[in-house]
C-alpha positions as a LaTeX table, in Angstrom:
\begin{tabular}{lrrr}
\hline
Residue & $x$ (\AA) & $y$ (\AA) & $z$ (\AA) \\
\hline
Met1 & 111.66 & 101.19 & 113.97 \\
Pro2 & 108.17 & 102.04 & 114.79 \\
Ser3 & 107.73 & 100.13 & 118.00 \\
Gly4 & 108.04 & 101.96 & 121.29 \\
Arg5 & 106.72 & 105.35 & 120.16 \\
Pro6 & 103.91 & 106.78 & 122.30 \\
Leu7 & 100.38 & 107.05 & 120.94 \\
Pro8 & 100.28 & 110.86 & 121.35 \\
Val9 & 103.02 & 111.09 & 118.77 \\
Cys10 & 101.01 & 109.29 & 116.17 \\
Leu11 & 97.82 & 111.13 & 116.97 \\
Phe12 & 99.46 & 114.54 & 116.84 \\
Ile13 & 101.33 & 113.54 & 113.70 \\
Leu14 & 98.01 & 113.66 & 111.96 \\
Ile15 & 96.90 & 117.01 & 113.39 \\
Ser16 & 96.22 & 119.70 & 110.87 \\
Asn17 & 93.11 & 121.21 & 112.42 \\
Ser18 & 90.97 & 120.17 & 109.50 \\
Tyr19 & 87.66 & 121.50 & 108.30 \\
Ala20 & 85.42 & 119.93 & 105.70 \\
Ala21 & 86.20 & 121.35 & 102.29 \\
Ala22 & 83.81 & 124.00 & 101.01 \\
Ala23 & 81.79 & 122.83 & 98.02 \\
Ala24 & 81.32 & 126.20 & 96.32 \\
Pro25 & 83.99 & 128.71 & 95.23 \\
Gln26 & 84.75 & 131.32 & 97.87 \\
Pro27 & 86.64 & 134.62 & 97.92 \\
Ile28 & 90.34 & 134.28 & 98.62 \\
Thr29 & 90.77 & 134.93 & 102.33 \\
Ala30 & 93.16 & 133.69 & 104.99 \\
Glu31 & 90.56 & 131.12 & 105.97 \\
Thr32 & 89.91 & 129.79 & 102.46 \\
Leu33 & 93.67 & 129.49 & 101.93 \\
Arg34 & 93.95 & 127.66 & 105.23 \\
Leu35 & 91.21 & 125.20 & 104.30 \\
Arg36 & 92.87 & 124.41 & 100.99 \\
Ala37 & 96.27 & 124.04 & 102.65 \\
Ile38 & 94.79 & 121.52 & 105.07 \\
Glu39 & 93.43 & 119.47 & 102.18 \\
Leu40 & 96.80 & 119.54 & 100.46 \\
Ser41 & 98.60 & 118.44 & 103.61 \\
Tyr42 & 96.38 & 115.36 & 103.82 \\
Glu43 & 97.30 & 114.60 & 100.23 \\
Gln44 & 101.06 & 114.83 & 101.03 \\
Glu45 & 101.43 & 118.05 & 99.03 \\
His46 & 103.23 & 119.77 & 101.88 \\
Asp47 & 105.18 & 122.34 & 99.87 \\
Asp48 & 102.04 & 123.67 & 98.20 \\
Ala49 & 100.28 & 123.75 & 101.57 \\
Ile50 & 103.15 & 125.71 & 103.12 \\
Arg51 & 103.09 & 128.18 & 100.26 \\
Leu52 & 99.36 & 128.82 & 100.74 \\
Met53 & 99.77 & 129.21 & 104.50 \\
Arg54 & 102.46 & 131.85 & 104.05 \\
Gln55 & 100.01 & 133.74 & 101.85 \\
Ala56 & 97.33 & 133.34 & 104.54 \\
Ile57 & 99.63 & 134.84 & 107.15 \\
Thr58 & 100.23 & 137.93 & 105.02 \\
Leu59 & 96.45 & 138.38 & 104.89 \\
Lys60 & 95.84 & 137.78 & 108.60 \\
Pro61 & 99.09 & 137.93 & 110.59 \\
Asp62 & 97.34 & 138.17 & 113.96 \\
Ser63 & 95.41 & 134.89 & 113.61 \\
Thr64 & 96.50 & 132.08 & 115.91 \\
Ala65 & 94.77 & 129.58 & 113.61 \\
Val66 & 96.85 & 130.39 & 110.54 \\
His67 & 100.13 & 130.28 & 112.44 \\
Arg68 & 99.10 & 127.02 & 114.10 \\
Thr69 & 98.13 & 125.46 & 110.78 \\
Leu70 & 101.42 & 126.44 & 109.17 \\
Ala71 & 103.27 & 124.93 & 112.13 \\
Ser72 & 101.21 & 121.77 & 111.75 \\
Val73 & 102.01 & 121.43 & 108.04 \\
Leu74 & 105.71 & 121.98 & 108.73 \\
Trp75 & 105.55 & 119.24 & 111.35 \\
Leu76 & 103.79 & 116.86 & 108.98 \\
Lys77 & 106.45 & 117.50 & 106.35 \\
Ile78 & 109.23 & 116.70 & 108.84 \\
Leu79 & 107.56 & 113.43 & 109.78 \\
Phe80 & 106.84 & 112.58 & 106.14 \\
Leu81 & 110.50 & 113.11 & 105.25 \\
Arg82 & 111.43 & 110.87 & 108.16 \\
Gly83 & 108.94 & 108.20 & 107.07 \\
Ala84 & 107.27 & 107.96 & 110.48 \\
Val85 & 103.69 & 108.24 & 109.26 \\
Thr86 & 102.17 & 104.75 & 109.46 \\
Val87 & 100.31 & 102.84 & 112.14 \\
Asp88 & 103.19 & 100.34 & 112.31 \\
His89 & 105.33 & 103.01 & 113.98 \\
Tyr90 & 103.00 & 103.25 & 116.97 \\
Leu91 & 101.84 & 99.76 & 117.84 \\
Gly92 & 104.44 & 99.15 & 120.55 \\
Pro93 & 104.28 & 100.06 & 124.25 \\
Phe94 & 104.17 & 103.69 & 125.37 \\
Asn95 & 106.47 & 103.45 & 128.37 \\
Arg96 & 109.76 & 105.02 & 127.31 \\
Ser97 & 110.76 & 108.54 & 128.36 \\
Thr98 & 113.07 & 109.31 & 125.41 \\
Ile99 & 114.02 & 107.86 & 122.03 \\
Asp100 & 116.91 & 108.51 & 119.68 \\
Val101 & 115.68 & 110.24 & 116.54 \\
Lys102 & 117.29 & 111.82 & 113.51 \\
Lys103 & 117.48 & 115.60 & 113.74 \\
Pro104 & 115.00 & 117.42 & 111.48 \\
Pro105 & 116.15 & 119.79 & 108.71 \\
Pro106 & 117.20 & 123.01 & 110.51 \\
Asp107 & 115.14 & 125.31 & 108.30 \\
Leu108 & 111.94 & 123.35 & 108.92 \\
Ala109 & 112.66 & 123.04 & 112.64 \\
Asn110 & 113.30 & 126.77 & 112.98 \\
Asp111 & 110.19 & 127.66 & 111.01 \\
Phe112 & 108.08 & 125.33 & 113.16 \\
Ala113 & 109.43 & 126.83 & 116.38 \\
Ser114 & 108.70 & 130.36 & 115.18 \\
Glu115 & 105.16 & 129.59 & 114.02 \\
Val116 & 104.07 & 127.55 & 117.03 \\
Thr117 & 105.50 & 130.14 & 119.43 \\
Thr118 & 103.57 & 132.86 & 117.63 \\
Ala119 & 100.39 & 130.77 & 117.65 \\
Ile120 & 100.65 & 130.19 & 121.40 \\
Ala121 & 101.35 & 133.86 & 122.13 \\
Leu122 & 98.35 & 135.00 & 120.07 \\
Ala123 & 96.11 & 132.38 & 121.69 \\
Glu124 & 97.22 & 133.42 & 125.18 \\
Lys125 & 96.35 & 137.00 & 124.30 \\
Asp126 & 92.89 & 135.92 & 123.15 \\
Val127 & 92.27 & 133.92 & 126.34 \\
Ala128 & 93.29 & 136.91 & 128.46 \\
Ala129 & 90.89 & 139.14 & 126.52 \\
Arg130 & 88.02 & 136.61 & 126.44 \\
Pro131 & 88.44 & 134.22 & 129.40 \\
Lys132 & 85.00 & 132.65 & 128.92 \\
Asp133 & 85.24 & 132.16 & 125.17 \\
Pro134 & 85.52 & 128.41 & 124.32 \\
Gln135 & 87.11 & 129.22 & 120.94 \\
Ala136 & 89.95 & 131.07 & 122.63 \\
His137 & 90.63 & 128.18 & 125.00 \\
Phe138 & 90.36 & 125.68 & 122.15 \\
Asp139 & 92.91 & 127.61 & 120.08 \\
Leu140 & 95.34 & 127.77 & 123.00 \\
Gly141 & 94.98 & 124.07 & 123.77 \\
Ala142 & 95.45 & 123.13 & 120.12 \\
Ala143 & 98.60 & 125.24 & 119.79 \\
Val144 & 100.14 & 123.95 & 123.02 \\
Gly145 & 99.22 & 120.38 & 122.08 \\
Leu146 & 100.94 & 120.82 & 118.73 \\
Gln147 & 104.11 & 121.96 & 120.48 \\
Ala148 & 103.94 & 119.00 & 122.87 \\
Gly149 & 103.49 & 116.54 & 120.02 \\
Tyr150 & 106.49 & 117.98 & 118.21 \\
Met151 & 108.65 & 117.60 & 121.31 \\
Ala152 & 107.77 & 113.93 & 121.50 \\
Ser153 & 107.76 & 112.92 & 117.84 \\
Val154 & 110.48 & 115.08 & 116.31 \\
Glu155 & 112.81 & 115.69 & 119.24 \\
Gly156 & 112.30 & 112.31 & 120.89 \\
Arg157 & 111.53 & 113.87 & 124.29 \\
Leu158 & 108.53 & 111.72 & 125.08 \\
Leu159 & 108.23 & 112.43 & 128.78 \\
Ala160 & 108.74 & 116.16 & 128.30 \\
Gly161 & 106.14 & 116.21 & 125.54 \\
Phe162 & 103.71 & 114.32 & 127.74 \\
Arg163 & 104.13 & 116.82 & 130.55 \\
Ala164 & 103.72 & 119.76 & 128.19 \\
Ala165 & 100.53 & 118.24 & 126.82 \\
Ser166 & 98.86 & 118.51 & 130.22 \\
Arg167 & 98.25 & 122.19 & 129.51 \\
Ala168 & 96.50 & 121.34 & 126.25 \\
Tyr169 & 94.41 & 118.78 & 128.13 \\
Asp170 & 93.43 & 121.37 & 130.75 \\
Glu171 & 92.53 & 123.98 & 128.15 \\
His172 & 90.27 & 121.58 & 126.29 \\
Glu173 & 88.62 & 120.44 & 129.49 \\
Arg174 & 87.90 & 124.12 & 130.08 \\
Val175 & 86.32 & 124.29 & 126.62 \\
Leu176 & 83.87 & 121.54 & 127.58 \\
Glu177 & 83.11 & 123.26 & 130.87 \\
Leu178 & 82.18 & 126.40 & 128.94 \\
Asp179 & 80.34 & 124.53 & 126.17 \\
Pro180 & 79.69 & 120.78 & 126.57 \\
Thr181 & 78.64 & 120.54 & 122.89 \\
Trp182 & 82.12 & 121.56 & 121.65 \\
Lys183 & 83.02 & 118.12 & 120.30 \\
Asp184 & 86.43 & 119.10 & 118.91 \\
Ala185 & 87.84 & 119.37 & 122.42 \\
Gly186 & 87.22 & 115.65 & 122.81 \\
Phe187 & 90.13 & 114.89 & 120.49 \\
Thr188 & 92.85 & 115.97 & 122.91 \\
Ile189 & 91.04 & 114.72 & 126.01 \\
Gly190 & 90.12 & 111.40 & 124.42 \\
Thr191 & 93.62 & 110.87 & 123.09 \\
Tyr192 & 95.26 & 111.26 & 126.47 \\
Arg193 & 92.61 & 109.36 & 128.40 \\
Tyr194 & 93.28 & 106.42 & 126.12 \\
Val195 & 97.04 & 106.79 & 126.38 \\
Val196 & 97.05 & 107.01 & 130.17 \\
Ser197 & 94.96 & 103.85 & 130.39 \\
Thr198 & 97.64 & 101.91 & 128.50 \\
Leu199 & 100.68 & 103.08 & 130.49 \\
Ala200 & 102.58 & 100.96 & 132.99 \\
Met201 & 101.57 & 101.84 & 136.54 \\
Pro202 & 104.52 & 104.12 & 137.46 \\
Met203 & 103.99 & 106.31 & 134.40 \\
Arg204 & 100.23 & 106.16 & 134.84 \\
Trp205 & 100.55 & 107.57 & 138.36 \\
Met206 & 102.83 & 110.30 & 137.06 \\
Ala207 & 100.19 & 111.16 & 134.46 \\
Tyr208 & 97.57 & 111.42 & 137.18 \\
Val209 & 99.86 & 113.70 & 139.20 \\
Val210 & 100.35 & 116.15 & 136.33 \\
Gly211 & 96.60 & 116.29 & 135.74 \\
Phe212 & 95.63 & 113.69 & 133.14 \\
Gly213 & 92.54 & 111.56 & 133.55 \\
Gly214 & 92.45 & 107.96 & 132.41 \\
Gly215 & 89.86 & 105.54 & 131.10 \\
Lys216 & 90.25 & 103.60 & 127.87 \\
Glu217 & 86.58 & 103.32 & 126.96 \\
Arg218 & 85.88 & 106.96 & 127.79 \\
Gly219 & 88.85 & 108.01 & 125.70 \\
Ile220 & 87.71 & 106.01 & 122.70 \\
Lys221 & 84.16 & 107.34 & 123.06 \\
Leu222 & 85.41 & 110.94 & 123.03 \\
Leu223 & 87.42 & 110.26 & 119.88 \\
Glu224 & 84.40 & 108.65 & 118.25 \\
Glu225 & 82.20 & 111.61 & 119.13 \\
Thr226 & 84.76 & 114.00 & 117.63 \\
Ala227 & 85.02 & 111.89 & 114.48 \\
Ala228 & 81.22 & 111.92 & 114.15 \\
Ala229 & 80.42 & 115.53 & 115.01 \\
Gly230 & 83.63 & 117.54 & 115.25 \\
Arg231 & 84.52 & 120.39 & 112.97 \\
Glu232 & 88.18 & 121.31 & 113.32 \\
Ser233 & 89.33 & 117.97 & 114.70 \\
Arg234 & 87.07 & 115.50 & 112.88 \\
Thr235 & 89.72 & 114.16 & 110.50 \\
Asp236 & 92.34 & 114.13 & 113.26 \\
Ala237 & 90.05 & 111.95 & 115.36 \\
Met238 & 89.41 & 109.60 & 112.45 \\
Phe239 & 93.11 & 109.03 & 111.90 \\
Ala240 & 93.56 & 108.54 & 115.63 \\
Leu241 & 90.81 & 105.94 & 115.68 \\
Val242 & 92.49 & 103.97 & 112.89 \\
Leu243 & 95.44 & 103.50 & 115.23 \\
Val244 & 93.35 & 102.91 & 118.35 \\
Tyr245 & 91.12 & 100.35 & 116.63 \\
Asn246 & 94.17 & 98.50 & 115.34 \\
Arg247 & 95.69 & 98.45 & 118.81 \\
Glu248 & 92.40 & 97.16 & 120.23 \\
Arg249 & 92.04 & 94.62 & 117.40 \\
Arg250 & 88.77 & 96.21 & 116.32 \\
Phe251 & 89.69 & 95.70 & 112.69 \\
Asp252 & 86.19 & 96.08 & 111.22 \\
Asp253 & 85.85 & 99.48 & 112.89 \\
Ala254 & 89.27 & 100.49 & 111.60 \\
Gln255 & 88.28 & 99.52 & 108.05 \\
Lys256 & 85.04 & 101.51 & 108.24 \\
Thr257 & 87.00 & 104.57 & 109.30 \\
Leu258 & 89.55 & 104.02 & 106.55 \\
Gln259 & 86.78 & 103.74 & 103.96 \\
Glu260 & 85.54 & 107.18 & 104.98 \\
Leu261 & 89.07 & 108.59 & 104.88 \\
Arg262 & 89.54 & 107.14 & 101.39 \\
Arg263 & 86.35 & 108.89 & 100.33 \\
Leu264 & 87.56 & 112.19 & 101.76 \\
Tyr265 & 91.15 & 111.93 & 100.53 \\
Pro266 & 91.24 & 109.66 & 97.46 \\
Arg267 & 94.72 & 110.88 & 96.50 \\
Asn268 & 96.22 & 109.83 & 99.82 \\
Arg269 & 97.62 & 106.42 & 98.97 \\
Leu270 & 98.88 & 105.91 & 102.54 \\
Val271 & 95.26 & 105.55 & 103.61 \\
Leu272 & 95.07 & 102.61 & 101.21 \\
Leu273 & 98.31 & 101.26 & 102.69 \\
Glu274 & 96.70 & 101.34 & 106.13 \\
Ala275 & 93.63 & 99.56 & 104.80 \\
Gly276 & 95.82 & 96.78 & 103.43 \\
Ser277 & 97.86 & 96.61 & 106.63 \\
Thr278 & 94.71 & 96.45 & 108.75 \\
Ala279 & 93.37 & 93.59 & 106.62 \\
Leu280 & 96.68 & 91.77 & 107.09 \\
Arg281 & 96.56 & 92.18 & 110.89 \\
Ala282 & 93.00 & 90.86 & 110.82 \\
Gly283 & 94.13 & 87.69 & 109.07 \\
Arg284 & 92.40 & 88.63 & 105.79 \\
Ala285 & 95.34 & 88.01 & 103.51 \\
Ala286 & 93.37 & 87.93 & 100.25 \\
Gln287 & 91.76 & 91.29 & 101.00 \\
Ala288 & 95.15 & 92.69 & 101.97 \\
Asp289 & 96.68 & 91.47 & 98.70 \\
Thr290 & 93.94 & 93.16 & 96.68 \\
Leu291 & 94.20 & 96.48 & 98.53 \\
Leu292 & 97.99 & 96.55 & 98.47 \\
Thr293 & 98.13 & 95.69 & 94.77 \\
Glu294 & 95.79 & 98.61 & 94.10 \\
Gly295 & 98.02 & 100.86 & 96.19 \\
Ile296 & 101.19 & 99.76 & 94.40 \\
Gly297 & 99.46 & 100.72 & 91.17 \\
Met298 & 98.78 & 104.18 & 92.58 \\
Leu299 & 102.39 & 104.48 & 93.68 \\
Thr300 & 103.67 & 103.51 & 90.25 \\
Thr301 & 101.69 & 106.25 & 88.49 \\
Ser302 & 102.14 & 108.92 & 91.16 \\
Thr303 & 104.46 & 111.85 & 90.50 \\
Gly304 & 104.14 & 113.25 & 94.01 \\
Pro305 & 106.54 & 112.95 & 96.95 \\
Arg306 & 107.16 & 109.62 & 98.65 \\
Ile307 & 108.17 & 108.69 & 102.15 \\
Pro308 & 111.68 & 107.18 & 102.38 \\
Gly309 & 111.71 & 103.63 & 101.06 \\
Glu310 & 108.01 & 103.71 & 100.29 \\
Glu311 & 108.03 & 101.17 & 97.45 \\
Ala312 & 109.86 & 98.69 & 99.69 \\
Leu313 & 107.24 & 99.21 & 102.41 \\
Trp314 & 104.41 & 98.39 & 100.02 \\
Lys315 & 106.26 & 95.33 & 98.71 \\
Tyr316 & 106.95 & 94.06 & 102.25 \\
Lys317 & 103.26 & 94.36 & 103.13 \\
Arg318 & 102.07 & 92.60 & 99.99 \\
Gly319 & 104.80 & 89.99 & 100.35 \\
Ala320 & 103.58 & 89.24 & 103.88 \\
Ala321 & 100.05 & 88.83 & 102.56 \\
Arg322 & 101.27 & 86.43 & 99.91 \\
Val323 & 103.23 & 84.41 & 102.46 \\
Ala324 & 99.97 & 83.99 & 104.39 \\
Leu325 & 98.27 & 82.90 & 101.16 \\
Gly326 & 100.98 & 80.33 & 100.47 \\
Gln327 & 102.07 & 82.07 & 97.24 \\
Ser328 & 105.78 & 81.48 & 97.78 \\
Asp329 & 107.21 & 82.65 & 94.46 \\
Ala330 & 105.18 & 85.86 & 94.35 \\
Ala331 & 105.99 & 86.49 & 98.01 \\
Arg332 & 109.73 & 86.05 & 97.48 \\
Ala333 & 109.68 & 88.54 & 94.60 \\
Asp334 & 108.01 & 91.21 & 96.73 \\
Leu335 & 110.08 & 90.52 & 99.82 \\
Ser336 & 113.35 & 90.63 & 97.92 \\
Ser337 & 112.37 & 94.12 & 96.75 \\
Ala338 & 111.79 & 95.04 & 100.39 \\
Thr339 & 115.31 & 94.10 & 101.50 \\
Thr340 & 117.22 & 96.54 & 99.27 \\
Pro341 & 119.41 & 99.21 & 100.91 \\
Asp342 & 116.95 & 102.02 & 100.15 \\
Ala343 & 114.30 & 100.35 & 102.35 \\
Gln344 & 113.92 & 101.55 & 105.93 \\
Val345 & 115.79 & 99.28 & 108.34 \\
Trp346 & 112.64 & 98.07 & 110.12 \\
Val347 & 111.10 & 97.16 & 106.76 \\
Gln348 & 114.18 & 95.15 & 105.80 \\
Gly349 & 114.02 & 93.33 & 109.12 \\
Arg350 & 110.37 & 92.42 & 108.80 \\
Ala351 & 110.82 & 91.35 & 105.19 \\
Arg352 & 113.54 & 88.95 & 106.35 \\
Val353 & 111.12 & 87.57 & 108.93 \\
Glu354 & 108.67 & 86.78 & 106.14 \\
Leu355 & 111.39 & 85.19 & 104.01 \\
Ala356 & 112.18 & 82.96 & 106.97 \\
Arg357 & 108.51 & 81.94 & 107.06 \\
Val358 & 108.61 & 81.05 & 103.37 \\
Ala359 & 111.65 & 78.85 & 104.01 \\
Leu360 & 109.85 & 77.10 & 106.86 \\
Gln361 & 106.83 & 76.49 & 104.64 \\
His362 & 109.18 & 74.51 & 102.39 \\
Gly363 & 110.88 & 72.71 & 105.25 \\
Asp364 & 114.19 & 74.54 & 104.77 \\
Arg365 & 115.21 & 75.17 & 108.37 \\
Ala366 & 118.76 & 76.21 & 107.54 \\
Thr367 & 117.62 & 79.03 & 105.24 \\
Ala368 & 114.94 & 80.02 & 107.74 \\
Thr369 & 117.53 & 80.31 & 110.49 \\
Gly370 & 119.81 & 82.40 & 108.27 \\
Glu371 & 117.00 & 84.78 & 107.33 \\
Ala372 & 115.89 & 85.04 & 110.95 \\
Arg373 & 119.41 & 85.89 & 112.09 \\
Gln374 & 119.64 & 88.64 & 109.48 \\
Ala375 & 116.22 & 89.88 & 110.61 \\
Glu376 & 117.37 & 89.89 & 114.22 \\
Ser377 & 120.26 & 92.22 & 113.45 \\
Leu378 & 118.09 & 94.54 & 111.37 \\
Cys379 & 115.31 & 94.61 & 113.96 \\
Gln380 & 117.79 & 95.52 & 116.68 \\
Arg381 & 119.11 & 98.38 & 114.55 \\
Gly382 & 115.56 & 99.52 & 113.88 \\
Asn383 & 114.53 & 99.30 & 117.56 \\
Asp384 & 111.68 & 97.02 & 116.48 \\
Ala385 & 110.54 & 95.07 & 119.53 \\
Ile386 & 107.60 & 93.48 & 117.72 \\
Cys387 & 109.90 & 92.16 & 115.00 \\
Leu388 & 112.35 & 90.80 & 117.57 \\
Asp389 & 109.55 & 88.84 & 119.22 \\
Glu390 & 108.69 & 87.28 & 115.86 \\
Val391 & 112.34 & 86.41 & 115.28 \\
Lys392 & 112.49 & 84.54 & 118.60 \\
Lys393 & 109.44 & 82.49 & 117.64 \\
Leu394 & 110.88 & 81.69 & 114.22 \\
Leu395 & 114.22 & 80.58 & 115.65 \\
Arg396 & 112.48 & 78.27 & 118.09 \\
Thr397 & 110.50 & 76.73 & 115.23 \\
Ala398 & 113.57 & 76.42 & 113.02 \\
Asp399 & 115.41 & 74.68 & 115.86 \\
Gly400 & 112.52 & 72.22 & 116.23 \\
Arg401 & 111.49 & 73.49 & 119.66 \\
\hline
\end{tabular}
């Protein structure tokens, strides 16, 4: 399950080096193709984005940006196919050095490795030729950061990815030394400052040793500045802030950011899923129900790709909202749909937790205990520490303690 992944994974999951879309038609160049590919990647149209990026590379094969963007889209596709693209996956602690993950499709993994290696090599060449050029250092930091994020999120090598990211951090600090107005560099620096501030002390000291700075408030401020005034990393910072605000229980700020993301990417239904999930965490069950019902409608009419078990995920979320609203029958219908074999294991576990709550609402302790025990097994399989904590509370209540 989601819990236990490090924040850098989630933040880099959303990297695609975005620019604002151009309003007027432009000649077909490597850059215009890249901009369109970025838009498509945020709309989960990864195959079309990859196709455009391959065309861009034929037009400008010596550009670190086009190779980096193709690598980023390949990475996003891998994570989308794995289903690890929601805030729920990254709300746990960040203190594990490795995790067991499913191997990515070999063709996508090989393509990513080739493109990110090329992007780094080209960026290193640019830095050597122009050592005082902030763009060159930014490109190198972005490419190295992408590689580090892949190591952590796809390969499960969290500690190794964290160490590798120190080079990206250094390169983007160098960008700000050369040009303090270069807001995009604040994405990487802000991300890791926030992460370091949340680590347990032994890992925090290790982070200091390899060169990371800490400071939660400073990290959040840098992300906010990038979201407000960045160019390449503005959207990345906005997605990062959705997670950070949820972790910090700043739910109103998270919703404001999600509203802007919905405006920018109206076809991205997962943004709507996050809005509903955020409302649910904030205790606004009625708002969550409305948002999630709208999203389920989008899902029903969509012909595009889905993450694994996506319908079950939506139904679990809405079912949880309806449990909170006391709508037992409607909740049971949704939650039953979320416990089918095609649902992700962590979703099945959390749906069982909610079914146990429904049973308790009706005074049926025996059924609640049975559901909680099923949830416990599923949550253990899904490595869902947050769910396991909820199970313990439910079992105590069901036992009358």
